C-alpha positions, 0 to 999 in steps of 0.5 A: 173624821179627818184624821191624817193617818192612812186607814186601810179600806177595801178600795185598796188595790193591795187589799184584795190580793191574797195572802199566798199562805190563805192561798195555800190553806185553802187549796188543801180543804178536804170537803166542798166549800160551796156545798157547806157555804149553801147549806150554812144559807139554806140552800144555792139559791139562798147563797146566789141571794146573799151574795148578790145583796151584798154587792149592792151593799158594798158598793153603796158609798153611803152604807161604807163602814171604813171611818166607823172607828175613828167616829165619835159618839154622836158621829155613830148615831147619826152614821147609823140613822144615816145608813138605817134610811140609806137601806130602807130608800134602796129597799122600796126601790129595790121592791124588799118587803120588811120581812124579806131574806134580801133586807135580812142579808142588807142587815148582815153585810152592814154588820148591825151597825144600824140604828132603830133597831128597837123600832123593828122589835116593838112593830114584832110585839105589835104584831104578836100581841096587837089586834088584827084591827090595831095591826092594820091600823099602826103597822103601817104606819111603822112600816113607813117610818110616820112614826118612830117606835121603842119597845119599852119595857126595862125600868130602873129598878127592874129588867128581866123580873117583868111582875116587878115592873112599877110603870102603871096604867090605870083605866079610867071608865068616865073618859075611857083612856088609861093614865100612864104613870111612874109612881117611882122614880125606879119605875123609870124606863131605863134601857130602851133603844132609839128612846134617847133621842129619835122615837116618837112613840114607845110601846110601854109595857105597865101594870093594868089597873081596870076596876080597882084591880090590878091585871098584870103586865100588859102593852100600850102605844103611848105618844112620846115626841110632837110629829110635828117639831119633835119636843116631849109631849105634856107629861113626858120625860124622856132623853139619853142615858148617856157612855155605854159599854158600846152599841155607841150608834144607838140611843138608849133613853129614859121616860118617865111618865107623868100621868099620861092619858091614851085611848082605851084603843092603845092597849094592845088586845090580842089576849086581853080587852078592857071594855068601855065599863072597865071590865076586864076580860082575858083572851088569853093566859097569864104568859101569853102577853111575854110572847113578845119577849120569846119572839125578839129572844128566838130571832136574836139567837140566830140574828146576832149572838151567833154571828158575832161569834162566827165573825170572830172565828173568821177573823181569829183564824185567817189571822193564825194562818197570816201570822208567823211566829217561831218554830217547830223545828229549829232549822225551819222557817217561822211557823204559821200560829195556826200551825201549833196545836195550842193555837188549834185548842184555842180555836177549833172548838170555837169554831165547832161550837159556832157550827153548832149553835147555827143549826141549833138556832135553825131548828129552834126558829123552825119550832118557832114558826110551828108555835107562833101561828097557833099561839097567835090563833091562842092555842097555847098549849106549845107557849111553856115549851117555847119559852123554856127552850128559848130562855135556856138557849139564850142563855147558854148560846150567849154564853158561850159566845161571849167566852169564845169571842174574847179566846179568839180575841186573845189568840190574836194577841196584841193585834186582837186589841186594836179596835181595826181588828173588828175583835174588840168591837164584836167582844162588847158586842156578844157580852152585852147579850148576856144581859138584854132580853133577860138576864141569863141566870134568871133564864137558866132558872125559868128554864129550869122550871120547867124541866122539873115539871117534865122530869115530875110529869115524867115519874107520874106512876101510869094511869095518874092525871099527871101521866101526859104526853112529855114535851117532844124537846125533853122525851129523853127523860123517859129514855131507857138509862144506861148502866155503861158507855154503849161503844164497843170500839173506837169506830162507834166514837164517830156517831154523833147518836152516840154522844146524844145519847151521852148528853141525854144521860148527863142530862137526866141524872142533873135533872133528877139530882136537883129534884132529889134536893128540892124535895129532900126539902120539902120533906122536911118542912121547908117553904116551898119557895125557901127550897127553891132558892136553896136549891138554885145552883144545883138546879142552874147546874141541870138546867146547863146540862140539859140544854147542852142536850138540845145542842147534842141534838134536834130541838124538835 
């Protein structure tokens, strides 16, 4: 921490001076910058509020980020915890509630470089899967940090395939307790953030066993460390998994359970209950216990994944303005790198994608809010569509943001390889998003099943039992087929509707082709599971085309 080198800081007087090349570019804009800012923020009042919060955060020396790249992993973790609780103290003093815009802007101003992210993920899971009584009991403890929790789903042997989780929760009617157990080494919970050193409780996803029958994956609140001295409780083996590619401020950990007993009331029971005698009562669908993953996936798009590409674009474009290299003509001074067409071709598509993904994620969030209240009230009609959209769009957005962020880094030459550019840390963080909350290939294929089912539904003959309205996000499957591009003149290509129709045309052709391949195999006598496996590559291509169609038009 005591390096003798001079560290660039926003506190240095010269660092606040605008470079003349930046100033000249900003005087050339052909649009109202403030109006665009207001649109991105969701209104002028939100812009004013964001700037107010950022001013508070940036003026607080305890929240400074200037030493981050000079810290050890342990120092990053400790700084992340300190900043987290500093933010909580500010929020309490200033009256910012847990779900407020102020707190969201505060986290954004700190670039997410805070500990205890999974504490909030597990709280959202509690609010999604817990009954009103359970929320009333546990949420205040979460909110006040009287307990610190993590969301323990991923295991050493299973991640995205939730049905394969091996951790068991066996109900004992004699004691009215669940016995939580890791029966194999691969059942070890592995990767949950905040688990390695910090969490006192874990929201554990486990296979429920009651009255001798397996009932699938359910969520359980499990105390793992003493609230007196923070030592592991009996039957608990817990620790840090060690060095990672990034996320140095997060203590990703492992957890093994050796016949740990918890009260019956610790199973989250909004959608399923176990009665005192061991009777299992289903109150939702088989998919309803996955709601917490859908919640996290949707919110990550707007709060974590897309902003990483946005930041990379800002850094790379600004760098390309102030960096001069070579000449456009022999007699000219060296040109701004951004004036070269090749640099524009690298960066402008990434910038366009950053805007597209922002509005796409905003549209998905609106659909989520519309669906979420209905799901909590046990109306599950929109859950399959919400699950499919959140899966496919998370996969597509994280894929493109990862590629785009790395391209921005390369576009800055050697300086892009320096940690101080900010770009390597963005690349590392966005790369992780291709894996967490679901491996992208698996998520694409989950959406593919939804698309195949929707396409077959669209082809059902009139009057058949299969004929029913399509989900709105795939209504394009019944649109009239385009024999040719409808554009008649060059000006027609300036209308966004043309591109929306073109993407819809591509999406329909791709999904039709993938269904044809699947049905051909089935008609030849192939087992349906084998037929699906042999057509997954073409389903994957079709799904990517269909998610791009969602990008071309409103999700809902």
